[in-house]
N, C-alpha and C positions, 0 to 999 in steps of 0.2 A: 563388247567385253573382250578383254585381252586373252589371247590364247596362252595356255601354260607352256613354259619352255620345255622342249623335248630334251631329256637328259641324254647326253652322248654316252655311248658304250664302247666296248672293245672293237666292235665291227666298224665303227666310225674311225677309230684310231688306226686300225689295221688297213682300211681302205686308203687312208692318207699315207701310211708308211709304204704301201706298195707303189706309190707314185714317186718315192725318193730314189735318187741314184745312189751309187756306192758312197760318194763323197758326202752326200746329204745325211745318209744313215750314220756314217762314222762321226760326223759333226754332232748329230743329235745325241748319240751315245756319249760323246765327249761332254756335252752339256749335262747329261744325266750324271755322269761320273763326277763332275765338279759340283753338283747340287748338294750332296750330303754324304756323310760317312757310310750310311746304310747302302746307298747305291754303289759306292766304291767297293765295299766288302762283297756285295753280291756279284759285281762284275769280276773282281779278282777271283772269287771262288768258282765262278762259272767259266771264265775265259783264261785265267792264268793261275790255276791252283798250284799250291806248293805244300810241302809236307808240314809246314808250320801254320798254314792258313786257319786250321781248326783251332789253334791255340788262342787266336783273338776271340773266336766265338766262345771258347771255354771261359776266358776272362770276363767277357761281357755277361754271360749267364751267371757266373759265380758272383760277380759284383752287383748284379741286380737283385739276386736272392739274399746274399749275405754281404751287404756293403760294410766297409770299415765302421765298426761300432763308434769310433771317435769322430767320424765325419757326420755331416748333416744330411747325407744322402738317405733317401727313403728306400725301403724295400719295394721292389716292383716286380711282382710275379708276372704281370702283363708284359713288361719289357723283356724279361727272360724268355717267356714263351714266344714272343715275336722274333727274337734272335734265333731260336731253334727252328721256327718255321722258315725264316729267311735262309738259313743254312740248307735246310731240306730242299727248298725250291731252287736254290742256286746250284746245288751239287747233285741232288738225287741220291746221295750217299746214305743208305739205310744204317750202316754200322756207325757212321759219324753222327747221325741224328740220334741214335740210341745213346751214344757216348755223351752227347750234350744233355739228353734227358737225365742220364745218370748224374751228370755234373749238377744239374738243377736239384735233384733229390739229395745228393750228397751235401750241397751247400745249404739247402733248407733244413736238413737234419742237423747239421753242425750249428746252424743259427739257433735252432730250437734247443739243442742240448747245451750249447755254450751260454746262451743268454736267456733261456727260458721263453724265447719268443714263440708266438703262435696263437692262432685263433682258429675257429672252425673253417673259415674261408682259406686260410693259409694251408692247413692240413689237407683240406679238400684238393687244393692245387697240387700238393705233393702226391696225394693218392691218385689223382688223375694222370700225372706223369708216370707213376708206377703202373697204372692200368694200361697206358699206351705202350710201355715197355713189354708188358705181358702179351699184349695183342701182337706186337711185331716180332716177338722172340723166335717163333718157329721159322721165320724167314731168314734168320741170321746164320752165318756159317758156324760150325761147331766151335771153332776157336773163339769167336766173338761171344757165343753163348756162354762158354766157360768163364771168360773174363767178366761178362755181365753178372753171372751168378756170384763170382768172387767179390765183385764190388758191392752187390746187394747184400751179401753176407756181412761185409764190414759195416754197411749202413744199418742192417738189422741189429748188430751188436751195439752200435752207437745209439740206436733208437729205442732200445729195450726199456729204458726208464722214462721215456717221454709219454706223457698222458694223451688224452683225447682219443685213445684207441689206436693211435698212430703206430706205436711199437708193435702191437699185435697185427696190424694190417701189413706192415713190412715183413714180419715173420711169416704170415700166410703167403705173401708173394714169393718169398724165397723158397718155401716148401713147394709151391706150385711149379716154379721154374726148375728146381732141382729134379723134380719128377719128370718134367718135359725133357730136360737135358739128358736124363738117364735112358730115355727111350731111343731105340735105334732109328 
């Protein structure tokens, strides 16, 4: 009877990487860089960040959640979420990650308000991002907290006539964060 193949994990890869010399590691990273756009974004964000690097992430999130209505692109909550995780992993930037989550919610709210788009799963995804923002809020600097509440207030105003209980949910989040921001 054939033995099942052992699935290789990070320990196997790490052991192999530790045997590489400098030139071998740079060559491997170059190959990863050339493999796809996500790798390039990750490496740029981690190793050569610039003030406009988050702008590409903004565009990717917004385009995944609210693609051009005249295009044939499908809405992809999963792709938008993956871009946010990629940014967080590559930079460790909590404020930038919250910024991208807000972009996710802003684009989703606009999509729903403009086109009447939405279903239970879609609004659940928006609410999950709002919950993640609430969870991370206390760790943000006061200036970022103020900006976050201001952006959420604009979202609340845009979402007030959206059904599915979404407008009420956004209003509750704004009230909660306003109270937290007011605390010393």
